[in-house]
VMD Tcl script that draws the C-alpha trace (Angstrom):
set ca {
  {0.00 0.00 0.00}
  {2.79 2.43 0.93}
  {4.73 1.50 -2.19}
  {1.69 2.31 -4.40}
  {1.15 5.67 -2.67}
  {4.83 6.58 -3.12}
  {4.71 5.59 -6.79}
  {1.58 7.69 -7.43}
  {3.11 10.62 -5.50}
  {6.32 10.39 -7.51}
  {4.42 10.31 -10.80}
  {2.34 13.35 -9.76}
  {5.50 15.22 -8.74}
  {7.16 14.47 -12.10}
  {4.07 15.59 -14.05}
  {3.81 18.79 -11.98}
  {7.52 19.46 -12.54}
  {7.19 18.87 -16.28}
  {4.23 21.29 -16.48}
  {5.19 24.12 -14.13}
  {8.98 24.38 -14.27}
  {9.10 25.40 -17.97}
  {6.53 28.12 -17.23}
  {8.63 29.46 -14.36}
  {11.82 29.44 -16.41}
  {10.26 30.92 -19.55}
  {11.57 34.45 -20.29}
  {8.93 36.55 -22.05}
  {11.22 39.58 -22.30}
  {10.57 40.21 -18.63}
  {12.97 39.84 -15.75}
  {11.86 37.74 -12.80}
  {10.74 40.93 -10.98}
  {8.58 42.00 -13.93}
  {10.90 44.48 -15.65}
  {11.87 44.37 -19.31}
  {15.03 42.48 -20.29}
  {15.35 43.33 -24.00}
  {17.91 46.16 -24.10}
  {17.63 49.11 -26.47}
  {20.62 51.48 -26.69}
  {19.07 54.94 -26.84}
  {22.22 56.61 -28.20}
  {22.53 54.07 -31.03}
  {18.89 54.06 -32.12}
  {15.38 55.18 -31.32}
  {13.46 52.72 -29.18}
  {9.92 51.99 -30.40}
  {7.11 49.65 -29.40}
  {3.39 49.32 -29.96}
  {1.12 49.84 -26.99}
  {-2.64 49.46 -26.78}
  {-3.11 53.11 -27.88}
  {-0.52 53.08 -30.67}
  {3.20 53.48 -31.39}
  {5.62 54.87 -28.79}
  {9.07 56.17 -29.77}
  {11.86 57.27 -27.42}
  {15.00 58.99 -28.70}
  {18.07 60.28 -26.85}
  {20.39 62.84 -28.39}
  {23.44 64.82 -27.37}
  {22.91 68.38 -28.64}
  {25.82 69.66 -30.76}
  {26.42 72.60 -28.41}
  {26.56 70.30 -25.35}
  {28.97 67.56 -26.51}
  {31.58 68.47 -23.88}
  {29.17 68.81 -20.94}
  {27.36 65.44 -21.28}
  {23.96 67.08 -21.74}
  {21.20 64.94 -23.20}
  {17.82 65.58 -24.79}
  {15.21 62.86 -24.37}
  {12.27 62.92 -26.78}
  {9.19 60.74 -26.27}
  {6.44 60.42 -28.86}
  {3.38 59.02 -27.14}
  {0.05 58.03 -28.72}
  {-1.77 59.12 -25.56}
  {-0.92 62.10 -23.34}
  {0.03 60.80 -19.88}
  {-0.48 63.12 -16.92}
  {2.54 64.02 -14.77}
  {4.83 62.39 -17.33}
  {8.40 61.89 -16.12}
  {11.46 59.87 -17.10}
  {13.59 58.45 -14.29}
  {17.32 57.98 -14.78}
  {18.78 55.04 -12.83}
  {22.19 53.44 -12.84}
  {22.08 50.12 -14.67}
  {25.67 48.98 -14.13}
  {25.85 50.46 -10.61}
  {23.22 51.92 -8.29}
  {23.65 55.69 -8.06}
  {20.19 56.77 -7.00}
  {17.23 57.93 -9.04}
  {17.12 61.16 -11.04}
  {13.71 62.33 -12.28}
  {13.65 64.11 -15.63}
  {10.43 66.12 -16.14}
  {9.02 65.75 -19.64}
  {7.35 68.81 -21.13}
  {4.69 68.52 -23.80}
  {5.57 70.20 -27.09}
  {3.19 71.73 -29.62}
  {3.58 68.68 -31.90}
  {2.39 66.37 -29.09}
  {5.81 64.95 -28.26}
  {7.50 65.29 -24.87}
  {11.03 66.59 -24.27}
  {13.26 66.44 -21.23}
  {16.81 67.74 -20.88}
  {19.30 66.43 -18.33}
  {22.94 65.79 -17.51}
  {23.97 62.30 -16.49}
  {25.59 62.32 -13.04}
  {29.34 61.81 -13.02}
  {30.44 58.32 -12.06}
  {33.83 57.04 -10.96}
  {33.68 54.35 -13.67}
  {33.70 57.13 -16.28}
  {32.40 56.16 -19.69}
  {31.77 52.58 -18.57}
  {28.66 53.67 -16.67}
  {25.41 52.43 -18.19}
  {22.20 54.30 -17.35}
  {18.61 53.10 -17.67}
  {15.70 55.39 -18.57}
  {12.28 54.42 -17.23}
  {9.06 56.23 -18.06}
  {6.58 56.98 -15.29}
  {3.20 58.61 -14.87}
  {3.63 60.38 -11.56}
  {5.08 57.81 -9.14}
  {3.91 54.75 -11.09}
  {5.98 53.10 -13.86}
  {4.23 52.94 -17.24}
  {3.03 49.42 -17.96}
  {3.59 47.49 -21.16}
  {7.06 48.76 -22.11}
  {8.81 45.68 -23.53}
  {12.26 47.30 -23.71}
  {14.96 48.21 -21.24}
  {16.08 51.62 -22.50}
  {19.76 52.16 -21.68}
  {22.69 54.33 -22.73}
  {26.38 54.56 -21.92}
  {27.23 58.03 -20.62}
  {30.20 59.96 -21.94}
  {32.41 61.31 -19.21}
}
mol new
graphics top color blue
foreach p $ca { graphics top sphere $p radius 0.5 }
foreach p [lrange $ca 0 end-1] q [lrange $ca 1 end] { graphics top cylinder $p $q radius 0.2 }
display resetview
């Protein structure tokens, strides 16, 4: 009787493992904590994705007059106007705090924010992540991890 119960229990455990473990290990472009894992280098290209309201595009540029001072201009084209729209700059390769970048709506419907990346002891090896938020809440449905390597 005990042998039969152990055999049935073992079979159930193997079936449960075969069904649930692949689901737990599956990476849908999301880190285990729910954040995006597909990197997009903002200085190399514009980052775009389709949301439920339409196409989003994020672009980061270094203005010609600010090349020596590590100034950046972040442009976000959004299909829907979020309230209290802000980008948050966070260290990706090293934690250095959080730096909010207010985004101002332009006449063409895009949003622009200007900022300087904080100076880091690793110099140009520092990688920063840009996250979009509506007030204090991160925007949902962004499948990309938007990053850039700061010039020192």
